[in-house]
C-alpha positions in Angstrom: 121.1 31.6 29.0 120.1 35.0 27.5 120.4 37.9 29.9 119.7 41.6 30.1 121.6 44.4 28.4 121.6 47.3 31.0 119.9 50.3 29.4 116.6 52.2 29.6 113.1 50.6 29.9 112.6 50.5 26.1 115.8 48.6 25.5 115.0 46.3 28.4 111.6 45.5 26.9 113.3 44.7 23.6 115.7 42.4 25.4 113.0 40.6 27.2 111.2 40.0 23.9 114.5 38.8 22.3 115.0 36.5 25.2 111.5 35.1 24.9 111.9 34.6 21.1 115.3 32.9 21.7 113.7 30.4 24.2 110.9 29.8 21.7 113.5 29.1 19.0 112.2 32.0 16.9 115.8 33.0 16.0 114.9 35.3 13.0 112.7 37.4 15.2 115.3 37.4 18.0 118.0 38.7 15.5 115.6 41.5 14.5 115.2 42.6 18.1 118.9 42.5 18.6 119.3 44.7 15.5 116.8 47.2 16.9 118.8 47.4 20.1 122.0 48.1 18.1 120.1 50.7 16.0 118.9 52.5 19.2 122.5 53.0 20.2 122.7 50.4 22.9 126.1 50.9 24.5 127.0 47.3 25.1 128.2 46.6 21.6 130.4 43.7 22.5 127.5 41.9 24.2 125.2 42.5 21.2 127.8 41.1 18.8 128.3 38.1 21.1 124.6 37.3 21.5 124.0 37.8 17.8 126.7 35.3 17.0 125.2 32.8 19.4 121.7 33.3 18.0 123.0 32.8 14.4 124.7 29.6 15.6 121.5 28.2 17.0 119.6 29.3 13.9 122.0 27.2 11.8 121.2 24.1 13.7 124.3 24.3 16.0 126.5 23.2 13.1 128.4 26.4 12.0 130.7 26.2 15.0 133.7 27.3 12.9 132.0 30.5 12.1 131.0 31.1 15.7 134.6 30.4 16.8 135.9 33.1 14.4 133.4 35.6 15.9 134.4 34.7 19.4 138.1 35.0 18.5 137.5 38.5 17.1 135.7 39.5 20.4 138.6 38.2 22.4 141.2 40.0 20.2 139.3 43.2 20.5 138.6 43.5 16.8 135.6 45.5 15.7 133.4 43.9 13.0 132.5 46.2 10.0 129.6 48.3 10.9 129.5 47.2 14.5 129.7 49.5 17.5 132.0 47.3 19.5 134.9 48.8 21.5 138.4 47.3 22.1 138.4 44.9 25.0 142.1 44.9 25.9 142.5 45.3 29.6 138.8 44.9 30.4 137.9 43.0 33.6 134.6 41.6 34.8 133.7 45.0 36.3 134.0 46.8 33.0 131.3 47.2 30.4 132.5 44.3 28.2 134.0 42.1 30.9 131.2 39.6 31.0 131.1 39.4 27.2 134.8 38.5 27.1 134.3 36.0 30.0 131.4 34.2 28.2 133.2 34.3 24.9 136.2 32.6 26.4 134.0 30.0 28.0 132.1 29.4 24.7 135.4 28.9 22.9 136.5 26.3 25.4 133.2 24.6 24.9 133.7 24.4 21.2 137.2 23.0 21.5 135.9 20.5 24.1 133.3 19.1 21.7 135.9 18.9 19.0 138.1 16.7 21.2 140.8 19.4 21.4 141.1 19.1 25.1 144.5 20.7 25.5 143.4 23.8 23.6 140.2 24.0 25.6 142.1 23.9 28.9 144.3 26.7 27.7 141.3 28.9 26.7 139.6 28.2 30.0 142.7 28.8 32.2 142.2 32.6 32.6 138.6 32.0 33.9 139.6 29.2 36.2 142.4 31.2 37.7 139.8 33.8 38.9 136.9 31.5 39.5 136.1 33.1 42.9 135.5 36.5 41.1 132.9 35.1 38.7 129.2 35.2 39.2 128.0 32.0 40.9 126.2 30.6 37.9 129.1 31.4 35.6 131.5 29.9 38.1 129.5 26.7 38.1 129.6 26.5 34.3 133.4 27.1 34.2 134.0 24.6 37.0 131.9 22.0 35.3 133.7 22.3 32.0 137.1 22.4 33.8 136.3 19.2 35.6 135.1 17.5 32.4 138.3 18.5 30.7 140.5 17.1 33.5 138.7 13.8 33.3 138.8 13.7 29.5 142.6 14.1 29.7 142.9 11.5 32.5 144.2 14.1 35.0 142.5 12.2 37.8 144.6 13.5 40.8 144.2 17.1 39.6 140.4 16.5 39.1 140.0 15.2 42.6 142.0 18.2 44.1 140.0 20.6 42.0 136.8 18.9 43.3 138.0 19.5 46.9 138.6 23.2 46.0 135.1 23.5 44.6 133.6 21.8 47.7 135.5 23.5 50.5 136.6 26.8 49.1 133.8 27.8 46.7 131.0 25.6 48.2 129.8 24.7 44.7 129.3 21.0 45.4 128.2 19.1 48.5 129.9 16.1 50.0 129.4 12.9 48.1 127.6 10.1 50.0 130.1 7.6 51.4 129.6 4.2 52.9 129.4 3.6 56.6 132.8 3.5 58.3 131.9 0.1 59.8 131.4 -1.5 56.5 134.4 -2.7 54.5 133.3 -1.5 51.0 136.5 0.4 50.0 137.3 -0.6 46.4 140.8 0.8 46.8 142.3 -2.3 48.3 145.3 -2.4 46.1 145.1 -0.1 43.1 148.6 -0.8 41.9 147.9 -4.5 41.7 144.6 -3.9 40.0 146.3 -1.7 37.4 149.2 -4.0 36.7 147.1 -7.2 36.5 144.8 -5.9 33.8 144.8 -7.7 30.5 143.4 -4.6 28.9 145.7 -2.1 30.5 146.6 -0.7 27.2 143.0 -0.5 26.0 141.6 3.0 25.6 138.3 2.2 27.3 135.6 4.8 27.2 134.5 5.0 30.8 131.3 3.2 31.8 130.0 6.6 32.8 130.9 8.3 29.6 127.2 8.8 28.8 126.9 10.3 32.2 129.6 12.9 31.4 128.1 13.3 27.9 124.7 14.1 29.6 126.5 16.9 31.4 127.7 18.3 28.1 128.5 22.0 28.3 126.3 24.4 26.5 126.9 27.8 25.0 126.1 30.8 27.1 125.0 34.3 26.3 126.5 37.4 27.8 125.2 40.0 30.3 126.5 43.3 31.5 125.7 43.2 35.2 125.4 40.8 38.1 122.1 42.5 38.9 119.5 40.4 37.2 115.8 41.5 36.7 113.2 39.3 38.3 111.7 38.2 35.0 115.0 36.4 34.3 115.7 35.0 37.8 114.1 31.7 36.8 116.4 31.3 33.9 119.5 32.0 35.9 118.4 29.7 38.7 117.7 26.9 36.1 121.1 27.2 34.5 122.8 27.3 37.9 120.7 24.3 39.0 121.6 22.3 35.9 125.3 23.1 36.4 125.0 22.0 40.0 123.5 18.7 38.9 126.2 18.2 36.4 128.9 18.9 39.0 127.3 16.4 41.4 127.5 13.8 38.6 131.1 14.6 37.7 131.9 14.5 41.4 130.8 10.9 41.7 132.6 10.0 38.4 135.8 11.6 39.7 135.6 9.7 43.0 134.9 6.4 41.3 137.8 6.8 38.9 140.1 7.6 41.8 138.9 4.4 43.6 137.4 6.3 46.5 134.6 4.8 48.6 131.4 6.4 47.5 127.8 5.3 47.4 126.0 5.5 44.0 122.4 6.2 44.7 120.4 4.6 41.9 117.7 7.1 40.8 116.5 5.3 37.7 118.6 7.3 35.3 121.2 5.7 32.9 123.9 8.0 34.3 123.7 6.6 37.9 123.4 3.1 36.6 126.5 3.5 34.4 128.4 4.9 37.3 127.5 1.9 39.3 128.7 -0.4 36.4 132.0 1.5 36.4 132.3 1.0 40.1 131.8 -2.7 39.7 134.4 -2.8 36.9 137.0 -1.1 39.0 136.3 -3.4 41.9 136.9 -6.3 39.4 133.3 -7.6 39.7 133.1 -8.0 35.9 129.9 -10.1 36.0 128.0 -7.5 38.0 129.3 -4.7 35.7 128.1 -6.6 32.6 124.7 -7.2 34.2 124.4 -3.6 35.1 125.1 -2.5 31.5 122.6 -5.1 30.1 120.0 -3.8 32.5 120.5 -0.2 31.3 120.1 -1.4 27.7 116.9 -3.3 28.6 115.4 -0.4 30.5 116.2 2.2 27.9 114.9 0.0 25.1 111.6 -0.5 26.9 111.4 3.3 27.6 112.3 4.1 24.0 115.2 6.3 25.0 118.0 4.4 23.3 120.4 6.7 21.4 123.4 5.9 19.2 125.6 7.5 21.9 124.2 5.2 24.6 124.4 2.1 22.4 128.0 3.0 21.5 129.0 3.4 25.2 127.3 0.1 26.3 128.7 -2.0 23.4 132.3 -0.6 23.9 132.2 -1.2 27.7 130.9 -4.7 27.3 133.8 -5.3 25.0 136.2 -3.9 27.6 134.8 -6.2 30.2 135.2 -9.3 27.9 138.7 -8.1 27.0 139.6 -8.0 30.6 138.4 -11.6 31.2 140.3 -12.7 28.0 137.2 -13.5 25.9 138.8 -11.8 22.9 136.5 -13.0 20.2 133.4 -11.8 22.1 135.2 -8.5 22.9 136.0 -8.0 19.2 132.3 -8.5 18.3 131.2 -5.9 20.9 133.8 -3.4 19.6 132.6 -3.9 16.0 129.0 -3.3 17.2 130.2 -0.1 19.0 131.8 1.1 15.7 128.6 0.4 13.8 126.6 2.6 16.3 129.3 5.2 16.3 129.3 5.4 12.6 125.7 6.7 12.8 127.1 9.7 14.6 130.3 10.1 12.5 128.9 9.8 9.0 129.2 13.5 8.3 130.9 15.3 11.2 131.4 18.5 9.2 127.6 18.9 9.1 127.0 17.6 12.6 126.2 19.5 15.8 128.8 20.0 18.5 127.1 17.6 20.8 127.1 14.9 18.1 130.8 15.6 17.3 131.8 15.2 21.0 130.0 11.8 21.2 132.0 10.3 18.3 134.5 7.8 19.9 135.8 5.9 16.9 139.5 6.5 17.9 139.1 4.9 21.3 137.0 2.0 20.0 139.4 1.3 17.2 142.2 1.2 19.8 140.3 -1.4 21.8 139.4 -3.4 18.7 143.1 -3.4 17.7 144.0 -4.9 21.1 141.4 -7.6 20.7 142.7 -8.4 17.2 146.2 -8.6 18.5 145.2 -11.2 21.1 143.3 -13.1 18.4 146.5 -13.3 16.3 145.1 -11.2 13.5 147.9 -8.7 13.2 147.0 -7.2 9.9 143.5 -6.2 11.2 145.1 -5.0 14.4 147.6 -2.8 12.5 144.8 -1.2 10.5 142.9 -0.5 13.7 145.9 1.2 15.3 146.4 3.5 12.3 143.2 5.4 13.3 144.0 6.4 16.9 147.7 7.0 16.2 146.8 10.2 14.3 145.3 11.6 17.5 147.3 9.9 20.2 150.7 10.1 18.6 152.4 10.8 21.9 151.3 7.5 23.4 154.3 5.1 23.6 152.2 2.1 24.3 150.2 2.6 21.1 153.4 2.8 19.1 154.5 -0.4 20.8 151.3 -2.1 19.9 151.7 -1.2 16.3 155.2 -2.7 16.4 153.8 -5.9 17.9 151.3 -6.1 15.0 154.2 -5.7 12.5 156.3 -8.4 14.2 153.4 -10.8 14.4 152.5 -10.3 10.8 156.1 -10.8 9.7 156.5 -14.0 11.7 153.2 -15.3 10.3 154.4 -14.7 6.8 157.7 -16.3 7.6 156.1 -19.5 8.9 153.9 -19.6 5.8 156.9 -19.3 3.5 158.8 -22.0 5.4 155.8 -24.3 5.0 155.6 -23.5 1.3 159.3 -24.1 0.8 159.1 -27.5 2.5 156.0 -28.5 0.4 157.5 -27.3 -2.8 161.1 -28.5 -2.6 160.8 -30.1 -6.0 159.3 -27.0 -7.5 161.7 -25.3 -10.0 160.4 -21.9 -9.2 162.7 -19.7 -7.2 161.3 -18.0 -4.2 161.5 -14.2 -4.1 163.9 -12.6 -1.7 162.6 -10.4 1.1 162.1 -7.0 -0.4 163.0 -4.2 2.0 160.5 -1.3 2.2 160.8 2.3 3.4 160.3 2.6 7.2 158.0 5.6 6.6 155.4 3.5 4.7 152.6 2.5 7.2 152.6 -1.2 6.4 153.0 -4.1 8.8 156.6 -4.6 8.0 159.7 -5.0 10.2 161.0 -1.7 8.8 157.9 0.1 10.1 158.1 -1.8 13.3 161.6 -0.4 13.9 160.3 3.1 13.3 157.4 2.5 15.8 159.8 1.1 18.4 162.1 4.1 18.1 159.2 6.4 18.7 157.9 4.3 21.6 161.4 4.2 23.2 162.0 8.0 22.8 158.6 8.8 24.4 158.9 6.2 27.2 162.4 7.5 28.2 161.2 11.0 28.2 158.2 10.2 30.4 160.3 8.2 32.8 162.6 11.2 33.3 159.6 13.3 34.1 157.6 10.7 36.1 155.9 12.2 39.1 156.0 10.2 42.3 152.9 10.4 44.5 153.4 12.1 47.9 153.5 10.0 51.0 150.5 10.1 53.4 152.5 12.3 55.7 153.3 14.8 53.0 149.8 14.7 51.7 148.5 15.6 55.2 150.9 18.5 55.4 149.7 19.7 51.9 146.1 19.9 53.1 147.0 23.0 55.0 148.2 24.8 51.9 146.0 27.1 49.8 143.4 25.1 48.0 143.8 26.9 44.7 147.5 26.4 44.7 147.2 22.8 45.8 144.9 21.6 43.0 146.8 23.4 40.2 150.1 21.8 41.4 148.8 18.3 41.3 150.4 16.1 38.7 149.2 13.0 36.8 151.3 10.5 34.9 148.8 10.5 32.0 151.4 9.6 29.4 149.3 7.0 27.6 146.0 8.8 26.7 143.4 7.7 26.1 144.3 5.0 28.6 144.4 5.8 32.3 147.5 7.1 34.1 150.4 4.6 34.4 152.3 3.5 37.4 156.1 3.5 37.6 156.0 -0.3 37.5 153.9 -0.3 34.4 156.2 2.2 32.7 159.3 0.1 33.6 157.5 -3.0 32.2 156.7 -1.2 29.0 160.3 -0.1 28.6 161.5 -3.6 29.0 159.0 -4.8 26.4 160.2 -2.1 24.0 163.8 -3.0 24.5 163.1 -6.7 23.9 161.1 -6.0 20.8 163.6 -3.5 19.4 166.4 -6.0 19.9 164.5 -8.7 18.1 163.5 -6.5 15.1 167.1 -5.3 14.8 168.3 -8.9 14.7 165.8 -9.7 11.9 166.9 -6.6 9.9 170.6 -7.4 10.4 171.3 -4.4 12.6 173.3 -6.4 15.1 174.9 -3.4 16.8 171.5 -1.9 17.7 170.3 -5.4 18.7 173.1 -5.8 21.2 172.6 -2.2 22.5 168.9 -2.8 23.1 169.6 -6.2 24.8 172.1 -4.7 27.2 169.7 -1.9 28.1 167.1 -4.6 28.7 169.3 -6.5 31.1 170.0 -3.3 33.0 166.3 -2.5 33.4 164.8 -2.2 36.8 162.0 -4.6 37.8 163.0 -7.0 35.0 160.8 -10.1 34.7 162.4 -13.5 34.3 161.0 -13.8 30.8 162.6 -10.6 29.7 165.9 -11.6 31.4 165.9 -14.8 29.3 165.2 -12.8 26.1 167.9 -10.3 26.9 170.6 -13.0 27.3 169.4 -14.7 24.1 169.3 -11.6 22.0 172.7 -10.3 23.2 174.3 -13.7 22.6 172.9 -13.9 19.1 173.9 -10.4 18.2 177.5 -11.1 19.3 177.6 -14.4 17.4 176.4 -12.6 14.2 179.2 -10.0 14.9 181.7 -12.8 15.0 182.3 -12.4 18.7 181.6 -15.9 19.9 183.8 -15.6 23.0 181.8 -12.6 24.3 178.6 -14.3 23.4 179.4 -17.3 25.7 179.1 -14.9 28.7 175.4 -14.4 27.9 174.7 -18.0 26.9 176.0 -19.8 30.0 173.0 -21.9 31.1 173.6 -21.4 34.8 171.4 -18.3 34.9 168.4 -20.3 33.8 168.2 -22.1 37.1 167.5 -18.8 38.8 164.4 -18.0 36.7 160.9 -18.4 38.0 159.1 -21.2 36.2 155.7 -19.6 36.8 156.7 -16.5 34.9 157.6 -18.6 31.9 154.5 -20.8 32.1 152.0 -18.0 32.2 153.1 -16.2 29.1 151.8 -16.7 25.6 154.9 -18.1 24.0 156.6 -21.4 23.2 158.9 -21.5 26.3 156.4 -22.9 28.7 158.9 -24.5 31.2 162.4 -24.1 32.6 163.4 -27.3 30.7 162.5 -25.7 27.4 164.4 -22.5 28.3 167.4 -24.5 29.4 167.5 -26.4 26.1 167.2 -23.2 24.0 170.1 -21.6 25.9 172.3 -24.7 25.6 171.6 -25.0 21.9 172.7 -21.4 21.3 175.8 -22.0 23.5 176.6 -25.1 21.3 176.4 -22.8 18.3 178.9 -20.5 19.9 181.2 -23.4 20.7 181.0 -24.7 17.2 182.0 -21.3 15.8 185.1 -21.3 18.0 185.9 -24.8 16.6 185.4 -26.4 20.0 183.5 -29.2 18.4 183.8 -31.8 21.2 182.3 -29.4 23.8 179.6 -28.6 21.4 178.9 -32.3 20.7 178.7 -33.0 24.4 176.3 -30.1 25.0 174.1 -31.2 22.1 173.8 -34.7 23.6 172.0 -33.2 26.6 169.3 -31.6 24.5 166.0 -33.5 24.6 163.2 -30.9 24.3 161.1 -30.9 21.0 161.5 -27.2 20.7 165.2 -27.6 19.6 165.3 -31.2 18.5 165.3 -30.5 14.7 167.8 -27.7 14.9 170.0 -29.7 17.3 170.1 -32.6 14.9 171.3 -30.4 12.0 174.0 -28.8 14.2 175.0 -32.3 15.4 175.6 -33.5 11.9 177.6 -30.3 11.1 179.8 -30.9 14.1 180.4 -34.5 13.2 181.3 -33.6 9.7 183.8 -31.0 11.0 185.3 -33.5 13.5 185.6 -36.1 10.7 187.3 -33.6 8.4 189.7 -32.7 11.2 190.5 -36.4 11.9 191.2 -37.0 8.3 193.7 -34.2 8.2 195.5 -35.6 11.2 
């Protein structure tokens, strides 16, 4: 968009020529005309500076965004460039001479930060414009609203995005009502969103939405400034085209917002990849994974035949196919798709410093590496998973779930090494070489060790506790109905989202409690391995006090607390946690469906009784320990029980000899 600088007829003709040259991509000639305007004493110096900076940016292939950002910052700060006729802009509004220049400069800065994945900074830069959206020209309001909605979706503020959409629809009339299914047909995908969220295998995956390409197609573009809302007829078509494109983007983002919020909406297929991908996302949310995969494959086939396949589209489709397979527990296939997505994404991210803003915003390596790490973790390849998680943790370091996944990788890698060393020790009993002791490392070293796992778990626990304290409970239907009568602007800005685990979707309270329980259990286990028995006991007690505690975590809490007390020479207190009576209250299904060795209540009962026998033996109650060991029959404890039985008999024989 390149609009008129209000002056005499000669300046207007120069501007029209500059506008034409800009549209024809004759940027050198455009800059010459802008220079002539400045030489002639055109009063709108701020606008000339802004438009000249935009033209230079396009002349450089849309790559020198840092230089453009510096120019825009100078405009916003009211600094006058050497030799320029700009005036300070402090206190200027939209009605003043430089008001629109400042408005567009702020918008363009937010666009740059958006493309650089700096969404929080972009929201801050855009906030002054959003707060006075009703005062902006309609086409500028549409641009600002489109970018604001994109930023809310990018930061997973789904509730706020939906409320903002209502504000645009009913208050500003910028978007029309989305097509919804007939009330008589039961097509509402929001049957049980909490159940859908909690049952997802890939809940921790940072899935790029199936409509990511749709949002990318609606990518915000840089705008040029004007001095007046009065537009000459020669430029009416340009303004109408920009407003029309923004309206189309808003319609697309409206559908994406409603789909992500699990609202009943009809996606009308118009043959574009954007609508098809929205439909695929809708199938995925409704748990129709087969139809979602078919839809993505159809998009790939149609675009291949039309010759419109781009690295962005290939990345999006490959990643989303991986997310679908991850959800149905086809982990090897999912990993293959994620690796393909990384290969496509690499074509975009080879040289980001020399890439355009649009290319930079399309790079999704962080999210894809997060997904690949989850797949590798399920495939029991912890070292590869750990290396994958190192990439997104640099950007999403406030995500407690990501820190926990890194700790899981460290624990799995340590246990794998431990089993390998045990096998080697058994095979090489006659070998004279002495095995090396476990060498402790610094916890700050990013290696898959238990020390680093402890650091990850401390970070995860601190963040999770902080988020639980600030968790926002959704309003009841009655309260939501009352809020509808409030001012729309105030309503959407006060909406809150529990988007603590970006880039994953917002978490429910149940999911957050489950995460905390898992963190407590893992922290207690790692502390036991590292010999920090005080911390292990503390974490185990916190685990047992958790709300919504699963039976599996209840079992682990008792076991870890008992072991910690035994190692602290407090066998009497340990017996309180190791009484086998609590095992009978556990749900067998919760044990059977987990990926661990305790697949039945019988196995759990034997493990608890064995540990109780150890506590009894430490208290010199050998007869009770022997009686308890006689009841153990499960293979999971048979070898250890045999060793303990021999030890008890030796102690009893020694005591008999003394008597």
